[in-house]
C-alpha positions as CSV (number, residue, x, y, z in Angstrom):
1,M,-14.4,47.2,58.6
2,S,-15.6,45.4,62.4
3,E,-13.5,43.5,64.1
4,N,-16.5,40.3,63.7
5,G,-16.5,41.6,59.5
6,A,-12.3,40.8,59.6
7,S,-12.3,37.5,61.2
8,G,-15.2,36.5,58.4
9,G,-13.5,37.8,55.8
10,A,-10.6,35.8,56.8
11,D,-11.9,32.6,57.4
12,A,-13.8,33.0,53.7
13,A,-9.5,33.8,52.5
14,R,-9.2,30.6,54.4
15,G,-12.3,28.9,52.7
16,V,-11.0,30.1,49.1
17,A,-7.4,28.8,50.2
18,R,-8.5,25.1,51.3
19,R,-10.4,24.9,48.2
20,R,-7.7,26.1,45.9
21,A,-5.5,23.2,48.0
22,R,-8.1,20.5,47.1
23,T,-8.5,21.6,42.8
24,I,-4.2,21.6,43.2
25,C,-4.5,18.3,45.1
26,W,-6.8,16.8,42.3
27,R,-5.3,18.4,39.5
28,M,-2.3,16.6,40.6
29,K,-3.8,13.0,40.6
30,S,-5.8,13.8,37.3
31,A,-2.9,14.5,35.5
32,R,-1.1,11.3,37.0
33,T,-4.6,9.4,36.0
34,E,-4.8,11.1,32.7
35,R,-0.5,10.3,32.1
36,W,-1.2,6.8,33.0
37,A,-4.1,6.0,30.9
38,R,-2.2,7.6,27.9
39,R,1.1,5.8,28.3
40,A,-1.4,2.6,28.4
41,S,-3.6,3.8,25.5
42,S,0.0,4.1,23.6
43,A,1.3,0.6,24.3
44,L,-2.2,-0.8,23.8
45,L,-2.0,1.1,20.4
46,G,1.5,-0.3,19.3
47,L,0.8,-4.3,20.5
48,L,-2.6,-3.4,18.0
49,V,-0.4,-2.2,15.2
50,A,2.6,-5.0,16.0
51,A,-0.2,-7.9,16.1
52,V,-1.8,-6.5,12.6
53,L,1.8,-6.4,10.8
54,V,2.2,-9.6,12.2
55,V,-1.3,-11.4,10.7
56,A,-0.6,-9.3,7.5
57,G,2.6,-10.6,7.1
58,V,1.6,-14.0,7.5
59,L,-1.1,-13.6,5.3
60,A,0.6,-11.9,2.9
61,Y,3.3,-15.4,2.7
62,E,0.5,-17.6,2.5
63,A,-0.7,-15.4,0.0
64,H,2.5,-15.2,-1.5
65,D,3.0,-19.6,-0.8
66,A,-0.7,-20.4,-2.4
67,A,0.4,-18.1,-5.5
68,A,4.1,-19.5,-5.8
69,S,2.0,-23.0,-5.6
70,H,-0.4,-22.4,-8.1
71,R,2.6,-21.3,-10.6
72,A,4.3,-24.4,-10.2
73,T,1.3,-26.5,-10.4
74,A,1.0,-24.3,-14.0
75,E,4.6,-25.1,-14.7
76,R,4.0,-28.8,-15.0
77,A,1.1,-29.1,-16.0
78,L,2.2,-27.2,-19.1
79,R,5.2,-29.3,-18.7
80,D,3.0,-32.1,-18.8
81,Y,1.1,-30.9,-22.3
82,A,4.9,-30.3,-24.2
83,S,6.0,-33.7,-23.3
84,V,2.6,-35.2,-24.1
85,A,2.9,-33.2,-27.2
86,A,6.4,-35.2,-28.0
87,W,5.5,-38.3,-27.0
88,E,2.6,-37.9,-30.1
89,L,5.1,-36.7,-32.1
90,A,7.0,-39.4,-31.5
91,T,4.5,-42.1,-31.8
92,A,3.6,-39.9,-34.9
93,L,6.8,-40.8,-36.4
94,G,6.8,-44.2,-35.9
95,E,3.6,-45.0,-37.3
96,V,5.5,-43.3,-40.3
97,F,8.4,-45.2,-40.4
98,D,6.5,-48.3,-40.1
99,A,3.5,-47.7,-43.7
100,S,7.0,-46.6,-45.4
101,V,8.7,-49.7,-44.6
102,A,6.0,-52.2,-44.9
103,P,5.6,-52.5,-48.3
104,A,9.0,-54.2,-48.2
105,L,9.1,-56.0,-45.1
106,A,5.4,-56.9,-44.1
107,A,5.0,-59.9,-45.9
108,I,7.6,-61.8,-44.6
109,T,7.2,-60.3,-40.5
110,S,3.6,-60.9,-40.5
111,G,1.8,-63.5,-38.5
112,K,3.4,-65.7,-36.7
113,A,5.8,-69.4,-37.3
114,A,3.9,-72.2,-37.4
115,S,7.0,-74.3,-35.7
116,P,9.9,-72.6,-33.5
117,F,12.3,-74.7,-36.4
118,E,11.1,-72.5,-39.0
119,P,14.2,-71.9,-41.2
120,A,14.9,-68.8,-42.0
121,A,13.7,-67.0,-46.0
122,D,16.3,-66.7,-48.5
123,P,16.5,-62.6,-48.7
124,A,16.8,-62.9,-52.4
125,T,13.0,-64.4,-52.4
126,I,12.0,-61.6,-50.2
127,A,13.5,-59.2,-52.6
128,R,11.5,-60.7,-55.5
129,E,8.2,-60.3,-53.4
130,A,9.1,-56.8,-52.4
131,G,8.4,-56.0,-56.8
132,A,9.1,-52.5,-57.2
133,N,10.2,-52.0,-53.4
134,A,13.2,-53.1,-54.0
135,S,14.5,-50.1,-55.4
136,C,14.4,-46.7,-54.5
137,S,12.1,-43.8,-56.2
138,D,16.2,-43.0,-58.2
139,G,16.4,-46.1,-58.9
140,T,19.2,-47.6,-57.0
141,R,18.4,-51.5,-55.4
142,R,18.0,-52.0,-51.8
143,T,20.0,-54.6,-49.5
144,F,17.6,-57.3,-48.0
145,V,19.4,-59.3,-45.2
146,T,18.1,-62.3,-43.1
147,V,19.8,-62.9,-39.7
148,D,19.1,-65.9,-37.8
149,L,18.1,-65.3,-34.5
150,R,18.9,-68.7,-33.0
151,N,22.1,-69.5,-34.5
152,G,23.4,-66.4,-35.6
153,D,23.7,-66.5,-39.1
154,A,23.1,-63.6,-41.7
155,R,22.8,-63.5,-45.3
156,A,22.3,-60.9,-47.6
157,A,20.7,-60.3,-51.4
158,G,20.0,-57.1,-53.6
159,R,22.4,-54.8,-54.1
160,P,25.7,-56.1,-52.7
161,I,27.7,-55.1,-49.8
162,D,31.0,-56.7,-48.2
163,E,31.4,-58.8,-45.1
164,S,31.9,-55.9,-42.7
165,S,29.5,-54.2,-43.2
166,L,27.0,-57.5,-43.1
167,A,28.5,-58.6,-40.1
168,G,28.0,-55.0,-38.4
169,I,24.1,-54.8,-39.2
170,R,24.0,-59.2,-38.3
171,D,25.4,-57.1,-34.5
172,A,23.1,-54.1,-34.5
173,I,20.4,-56.0,-34.8
174,V,21.0,-58.9,-32.6
175,A,22.2,-56.5,-29.7
176,D,18.6,-54.8,-30.3
177,V,17.2,-57.9,-30.0
178,R,18.3,-58.4,-27.2
179,A,17.8,-54.9,-25.1
180,R,14.5,-53.6,-26.8
181,F,12.9,-56.8,-28.5
182,R,8.5,-56.7,-27.8
183,Q,6.6,-58.3,-29.1
184,E,4.0,-55.6,-30.6
185,R,7.1,-53.6,-30.9
186,G,6.8,-53.2,-35.1
187,F,9.5,-52.3,-37.2
188,V,12.8,-50.6,-36.0
189,M,15.4,-47.9,-37.6
190,L,19.3,-48.7,-37.5
191,D,22.1,-46.7,-38.3
192,P,24.9,-49.6,-37.4
193,A,28.8,-48.2,-37.9
194,G,30.2,-48.5,-41.5
195,A,27.1,-49.7,-43.1
196,A,23.6,-47.8,-44.4
197,A,20.8,-47.5,-42.0
198,V,18.6,-50.2,-42.4
199,A,15.2,-51.3,-40.8
200,Y,14.0,-54.6,-39.8
201,G,11.8,-56.6,-38.4
202,V,10.9,-59.9,-36.6
203,R,9.7,-62.6,-37.2
204,I,8.4,-64.6,-34.1
205,A,7.3,-68.4,-33.0
206,E,3.7,-69.1,-31.7
207,H,4.9,-68.0,-28.4
208,G,6.4,-64.7,-29.0
209,A,10.6,-66.2,-29.5
210,P,12.0,-64.1,-32.0
211,L,13.0,-66.6,-34.8
212,A,14.5,-63.9,-37.9
213,A,15.3,-60.8,-38.0
214,Y,14.1,-59.5,-41.8
215,A,16.0,-56.1,-42.4
216,V,16.5,-53.5,-45.6
217,T,18.1,-50.6,-46.4
218,M,17.0,-47.8,-45.8
219,C,16.0,-45.1,-49.4
220,P,17.1,-41.4,-48.9
221,E,13.3,-40.8,-49.0
222,Q,12.8,-42.5,-46.2
223,S,15.6,-41.0,-44.4
224,G,14.6,-39.5,-40.6
225,A,14.0,-35.5,-41.9
226,R,11.8,-36.8,-44.4
227,L,9.5,-38.8,-42.3
228,V,9.0,-35.6,-39.5
229,R,6.5,-33.5,-41.8
230,P,4.4,-36.6,-42.3
231,A,4.4,-37.0,-38.6
232,L,3.4,-33.4,-38.1
233,S,0.4,-33.9,-40.1
234,R,-0.8,-37.5,-39.0
235,R,-2.0,-36.4,-35.9
236,P,-2.7,-33.5,-33.3
237,L,0.0,-33.3,-30.8
238,L,-2.1,-31.8,-27.6
239,P,-5.8,-32.1,-27.0
240,R,-8.8,-30.6,-28.8
241,D,-10.1,-28.5,-25.3
242,V,-6.7,-27.4,-24.3
243,T,-6.5,-26.2,-28.4
244,G,-9.9,-25.5,-28.9
245,G,-9.1,-26.3,-32.2
246,I,-5.7,-24.3,-33.4
247,A,-3.3,-26.0,-35.3
248,S,-1.2,-28.1,-32.7
249,D,2.6,-26.8,-34.8
250,S,1.2,-23.2,-34.8
251,L,0.8,-23.0,-30.9
252,L,4.6,-25.6,-30.4
253,A,8.0,-25.0,-30.9
254,I,9.6,-28.0,-32.7
255,S,13.0,-29.3,-32.6
256,V,13.9,-32.5,-33.6
257,R,17.5,-34.0,-33.8
258,D,19.3,-37.2,-34.6
259,A,20.7,-39.7,-32.1
260,R,24.8,-38.1,-33.6
261,G,22.8,-34.6,-33.0
262,N,22.6,-33.5,-35.7
263,E,19.4,-31.4,-37.0
264,L,16.7,-32.7,-38.7
265,L,13.8,-29.7,-37.8
266,A,15.1,-26.7,-36.3
267,P,12.2,-24.7,-34.7
268,T,10.2,-22.1,-36.6
269,A,9.9,-19.3,-33.6
270,A,11.4,-19.4,-29.7
271,S,10.2,-21.0,-26.9
272,E,8.2,-19.1,-24.4
273,T,10.2,-17.6,-21.8
274,G,9.8,-20.0,-18.8
275,V,8.4,-22.5,-20.0
276,T,10.6,-26.2,-19.6
277,T,10.6,-27.9,-22.7
278,G,9.4,-31.5,-22.8
279,Q,11.6,-34.0,-24.3
280,A,10.6,-38.0,-26.4
281,V,13.0,-40.4,-28.3
282,A,11.8,-42.2,-31.0
283,D,14.1,-45.2,-30.1
284,R,12.3,-47.3,-33.2
285,V,13.4,-44.5,-35.5
286,G,17.0,-44.3,-34.9
287,E,16.8,-43.4,-31.3
288,I,15.1,-39.4,-32.7
289,R,15.0,-36.9,-30.1
290,I,11.8,-34.8,-29.6
291,A,12.0,-31.5,-27.8
292,V,9.1,-29.7,-27.4
293,A,8.1,-25.8,-26.2
294,F,5.2,-23.0,-26.2
295,R,6.0,-20.2,-28.9
296,P,5.6,-16.5,-27.8
297,G,1.9,-15.9,-26.5
298,A,1.3,-19.6,-27.2
299,L,0.2,-20.0,-23.8
300,A,-2.5,-17.0,-23.7
301,R,-4.1,-18.6,-26.8
302,L,-4.9,-22.1,-24.4
303,R,-7.4,-22.8,-22.5
304,L,-6.0,-23.2,-19.6
305,G,-4.3,-19.2,-19.4
306,P,-1.4,-18.7,-18.9
307,P,0.5,-19.6,-15.7
308,A,0.3,-17.5,-13.0
309,R,1.9,-14.3,-12.2
310,S,3.6,-13.4,-8.7
311,R,0.9,-11.2,-6.4
312,L,3.9,-10.4,-4.2
313,P,4.5,-6.7,-5.7
314,I,0.2,-6.5,-4.9
315,L,0.9,-8.3,-1.4
316,L,3.6,-5.7,-0.8
317,A,1.7,-2.9,-2.1
318,L,-1.5,-4.3,0.6
319,L,0.7,-4.2,3.2
320,G,2.3,-1.2,2.5
321,A,-1.6,0.3,2.7
322,A,-1.9,-1.3,5.6
323,T,1.0,0.1,7.1
324,G,0.3,3.9,6.4
325,L,-3.8,3.1,7.7
326,L,-2.0,1.9,10.8
327,F,0.2,5.2,11.1
328,V,-2.4,7.8,10.1
329,A,-4.3,5.5,13.1
330,A,-2.2,5.9,15.3
331,L,-1.7,9.1,14.1
332,Q,-5.4,10.2,14.4
333,L,-5.2,8.2,18.0
334,R,-2.4,10.4,18.9
335,R,-4.3,13.7,17.7
336,E,-7.3,12.2,19.4
337,Q,-5.2,11.8,22.6
338,E,-3.7,15.3,22.2
339,L,-7.3,16.9,21.7
340,T,-8.6,14.9,25.4
341,R,-5.5,16.2,27.0
342,M,-6.6,20.4,25.9
343,R,-9.9,19.7,26.1
344,S,-9.2,18.4,29.7
345,D,-6.6,21.3,30.3
346,F,-9.3,23.8,29.7
347,V,-11.6,22.4,31.5
348,A,-9.4,22.6,34.6
349,G,-8.4,26.2,33.2
350,V,-11.7,27.3,32.9
351,S,-13.2,26.2,36.2
352,H,-10.0,28.0,37.6
353,E,-11.3,30.9,35.7
354,L,-14.5,30.7,37.3
355,R,-13.6,29.9,41.0
356,T,-11.2,32.7,41.0
357,P,-13.8,35.3,40.8
358,L,-16.7,33.9,42.2
359,A,-15.1,33.6,45.2
360,Q,-13.9,37.7,45.3
361,I,-18.0,37.9,43.8
362,L,-19.2,35.6,47.3
363,L,-16.8,37.1,49.9
364,F,-17.7,40.8,49.1
365,A,-20.8,40.2,48.4
366,E,-21.3,38.2,51.9
367,T,-18.9,41.5,53.0
368,L,-22.0,43.6,51.6
369,R,-25.0,41.4,53.3
370,F,-23.4,41.2,56.9
371,G,-22.6,44.8,56.9
372,R,-19.2,44.4,57.8
373,V,-18.3,47.4,55.3
374,R,-16.8,50.2,58.2
375,S,-17.6,53.1,55.2
376,E,-18.7,53.9,52.3
377,E,-15.7,54.4,50.1
378,E,-15.2,50.4,51.5
379,R,-18.5,49.3,50.2
380,L,-17.9,50.8,46.8
381,E,-14.6,49.5,46.5
382,A,-16.8,45.7,47.5
383,V,-19.0,46.7,44.7
384,E,-16.6,47.6,42.0
385,V,-14.6,44.2,42.5
386,I,-17.8,42.4,42.3
387,V,-18.5,44.4,39.2
388,Q,-14.8,43.9,37.9
389,E,-15.3,39.5,38.5
390,G,-18.6,39.9,36.3
391,Q,-17.1,41.6,33.8
392,R,-14.9,38.4,34.1
393,L,-16.4,35.8,33.7
394,M,-19.0,37.7,31.0
395,R,-15.7,37.1,28.6
396,L,-14.9,34.3,30.0
397,V,-18.3,33.0,29.2
398,E,-18.7,35.0,25.4
399,N,-15.9,33.6,24.4
400,V,-16.8,29.9,24.8
401,L,-19.7,30.6,23.4
402,H,-18.6,32.7,20.6
403,F,-15.8,29.3,20.0
404,A,-18.9,26.6,20.4
405,R,-20.6,29.0,17.6
406,A,-17.8,29.0,15.3
407,S,-17.8,25.1,16.0
408,R,-20.8,24.4,14.7
409,D,-21.0,27.2,12.1
410,A,-23.5,28.8,14.1
411,S,-21.8,32.6,14.0
412,T,-23.4,34.9,11.3
413,P,-21.3,38.2,11.2
414,A,-23.6,41.2,9.9
415,P,-20.8,43.8,9.5
416,R,-20.7,47.9,9.4
417,P,-18.5,50.6,9.5
418,V,-17.2,51.0,13.0
419,A,-14.7,53.3,14.5
420,L,-12.4,51.9,16.3
421,A,-10.4,54.9,18.2
422,P,-13.5,55.4,20.7
423,L,-14.6,51.5,20.6
424,A,-10.9,51.2,21.6
425,A,-10.7,53.7,24.2
426,E,-14.1,52.2,25.9
427,T,-12.6,49.0,26.5
428,V,-8.9,50.1,27.8
429,A,-11.2,52.6,29.9
430,R,-13.2,48.9,31.4
431,F,-10.2,47.1,31.4
432,A,-7.5,49.4,33.3
433,P,-9.3,47.9,37.2
434,L,-8.1,44.6,36.2
435,A,-4.9,46.3,34.5
436,D,-4.3,47.8,38.0
437,V,-5.0,44.8,40.1
438,A,-2.3,43.2,38.2
439,G,0.0,46.2,38.6
440,S,0.3,46.8,35.0
441,R,-0.6,50.2,33.1
442,V,-2.4,50.3,29.4
443,E,-1.4,53.2,27.0
444,L,-3.5,54.2,24.2
445,S,-2.7,55.6,21.1
446,C,-5.2,56.2,18.1
447,D,-6.1,57.0,14.7
448,E,-9.3,58.7,14.8
449,S,-9.4,58.1,10.4
450,A,-9.7,54.2,11.5
451,W,-12.5,52.7,10.5
452,A,-13.3,49.3,9.9
453,L,-16.0,47.3,8.7
454,A,-16.6,45.0,11.4
455,E,-18.8,44.7,14.7
456,A,-18.9,47.0,17.6
457,G,-19.3,43.8,20.2
458,A,-16.6,41.3,18.1
459,V,-14.3,44.3,18.1
460,R,-14.4,45.2,22.1
461,Q,-14.1,41.4,22.6
462,I,-10.7,41.2,20.3
463,L,-9.5,44.0,22.5
464,L,-10.5,42.6,26.0
465,N,-9.3,38.7,24.9
466,L,-5.7,40.2,23.7
467,L,-5.9,42.6,26.9
468,D,-6.7,39.7,29.2
469,N,-3.6,37.2,27.2
470,A,-1.0,40.9,28.1
471,I,-2.6,40.3,32.2
472,K,-1.7,36.5,31.8
473,H,1.3,35.9,30.0
474,G,3.1,40.2,31.7
475,P,4.7,40.3,34.5
476,P,4.3,42.6,36.9
477,G,4.2,46.5,36.4
478,Q,4.4,46.0,32.7
479,R,3.3,48.4,30.0
480,I,0.9,47.4,27.6
481,H,0.7,49.5,24.7
482,V,-3.0,49.4,22.5
483,G,-2.7,51.3,19.1
484,V,-5.3,51.9,16.6
485,E,-4.3,53.1,12.8
486,R,-5.7,53.5,9.1
487,D,-3.2,51.8,6.9
488,G,-4.0,51.9,3.4
489,R,-7.0,49.9,2.7
490,T,-6.4,48.0,6.2
491,A,-6.9,48.8,9.9
492,R,-5.0,47.5,12.8
493,L,-4.9,47.2,16.3
494,T,-2.3,46.3,17.9
495,V,-1.9,45.0,21.7
496,E,1.9,44.9,22.7
497,D,2.9,43.7,26.3
498,E,6.6,43.4,28.4
499,G,6.2,39.6,28.3
500,P,8.6,36.9,27.1
501,G,7.5,37.1,23.9
502,V,6.5,34.1,21.7
503,P,9.6,32.1,19.9
504,H,9.1,31.7,16.3
505,D,7.8,28.1,15.8
506,D,5.2,28.7,18.5
507,R,3.4,31.8,16.5
508,A,1.4,29.7,14.6
509,R,0.2,27.4,17.5
510,V,-0.5,30.3,19.8
511,W,-3.7,30.5,17.7
512,L,-5.1,27.3,18.1
513,P,-8.2,26.5,20.6
514,F,-7.0,25.2,24.1
515,E,-3.3,25.9,23.3
516,R,-2.4,27.9,26.7
517,G,1.3,29.2,26.7
518,E,3.9,29.9,29.7
519,G,2.4,33.1,31.7
520,A,2.7,34.7,35.2
521,D,-0.4,32.1,36.8
522,A,1.5,29.5,34.9
523,R,5.0,30.3,36.5
524,A,2.3,30.7,40.0
525,G,1.3,27.5,39.6
526,D,-2.1,27.8,38.3
527,A,-3.9,27.3,34.5
528,P,-3.3,30.4,32.9
529,G,-6.3,30.6,31.5
530,S,-8.7,28.9,29.4
531,G,-6.8,28.8,25.7
532,L,-9.4,30.0,23.8
533,G,-9.2,33.9,24.1
534,L,-6.3,34.0,20.9
535,A,-8.5,31.5,19.1
536,V,-11.5,33.6,18.9
537,V,-9.8,36.5,18.5
538,R,-8.1,34.8,14.9
539,E,-12.2,33.3,14.5
540,L,-13.5,37.1,14.9
541,A,-10.8,38.4,12.5
542,A,-11.2,35.9,10.0
543,A,-15.1,36.3,10.3
544,F,-14.8,40.1,8.6
545,G,-12.2,39.3,6.7
546,G,-8.8,40.6,8.8
547,R,-6.2,37.8,9.9
548,A,-4.6,38.2,13.1
549,E,-0.9,38.0,13.6
550,V,1.5,37.9,16.1
551,E,5.4,39.3,16.3
552,S,8.3,40.9,18.3
553,G,7.9,43.6,20.3
554,L,9.5,47.0,20.2
555,R,10.1,46.6,24.0
556,G,10.8,42.6,23.9
557,G,7.8,41.1,24.5
558,A,4.8,40.1,22.0
559,R,3.0,41.9,19.7
560,F,-0.6,40.7,18.7
561,V,-1.7,42.4,15.3
562,V,-5.7,42.3,14.0
563,T,-5.7,43.6,10.4
564,L,-9.8,44.4,9.4
565,P,-11.3,46.2,6.1
566,A,-10.4,49.6,6.7
567,V,-13.5,51.5,5.4
568,E,-14.0,55.4,5.2
569,A,-16.2,57.4,7.6
570,P,-19.6,57.6,6.8
571,A,-21.3,61.3,7.2
572,R,-23.9,60.3,9.3
573,V,-22.8,58.4,12.9
574,D,-24.5,57.2,15.5
575,R,-22.4,59.6,18.6
576,A,-23.2,57.1,21.6
577,T,-22.5,53.8,19.9
578,R,-19.9,55.3,16.9
579,T,-21.0,53.1,14.3
580,V,-23.3,54.5,11.0
581,A,-26.8,56.0,11.8
């Protein structure tokens, strides 16, 4: 080659070196920018997750607070209804009591006195006017007592009583009138200490001043326990629009006790758990105490429905679901970022893969164009380099096209019986010059009986990708062994290098698109390929019903094995393509 030709070649090499340096700088800047973008995106995602969790927590708290408030309101309403029922029963009890006492005392206590100086009526006269009501149903005579509230004088008639019992009745009546007298109060039942229970009414003057109290002892049929049952049937204890026409006593558990705590009416069923009991006191009927609660299952029968249940479990479940969705979103974003990184590395790798052979093709093409070769041998060498780099470009383009077709499910394989041994020999012969450039040597061992159901072009591409992978990730001067063998119903293609091998944990990951291992080019600072070669191998093997695996080689490197369905050699074979004619 002439001096001008050598100078032109050196200038072209320097241009290639400058372009490679600019490319490395651009990659470093792009990598820094991409790392900053990933960190910013991760920080933004973290803030978004925290904000969503805070908002979800606030909403959950507000919803729980609203549910608790609603439940408290419903419980207050139920408690109020129970109190209303207790008050209604106390009122009905007073009405029944008034009806039982009125025949004996109504005549003397009704109306008003014409004068505040009206004398107190004689108890014997009251007893005579009471007629049949002067005795109980068992024939026992009743005691009538007159207490003049103006001077405290007390007299008795009917069944005799001692002075101490009379004094006890008088003192109890005077104390009760002083403490609780109201003009509209009606009859009152007292249980004085040391005396029989009595019912009394008050005679009042024109302006409501109490003049005298008239009392009568109670009969057994007028006791507190005998008054409760008629009181229950006297009036409904709950509003009809709440019960829907259902009897109140079938909805309520009612307990009645006297002032001493003796049980007059026991509840027929336990109260509803968690519902506060309503209470009332029939102060005119011996301080009888009434407690009302809802029976089990009664709340569901009311038109207002049961108190709202806590929705905290649902809220916690929704919060957990939101957290899970955020986790999935974060995982998806991370995968997207990883895919973006792999695609960026793929673009960088493809750019490098394209730039290097193109630079070589341009260099030697310009050498031939300007006639800078000094001999026929140098011209043939330049043409050979151009052909080799063109084939390298063709393999890369085929890998990219195949991956694109596989991503769109556009590839439709048409397998036919193919002899693997001649295809492997042809492929190794075509790849030998590239192996010589890398200082490697390819060895081939074939089983002539190995036929597979596949496509010749696909098998060729599988072997070329595996050989290219071995060159990239193996050391200079290595021996690459290619094997073709028949194993029962399968045919196996093996490519074994002397590189660092593939760790066991990474053996599934190396078949993924855009995954690139650490090879010779990586150690030199260049991108080790496009990351599509092994993915294309796996896709092609799967398209014909086979599989691709990687294992440890006998010489310490990696051994890639592609298994295809085996077939018997057909009778008629095209000698040129070694396929069925």
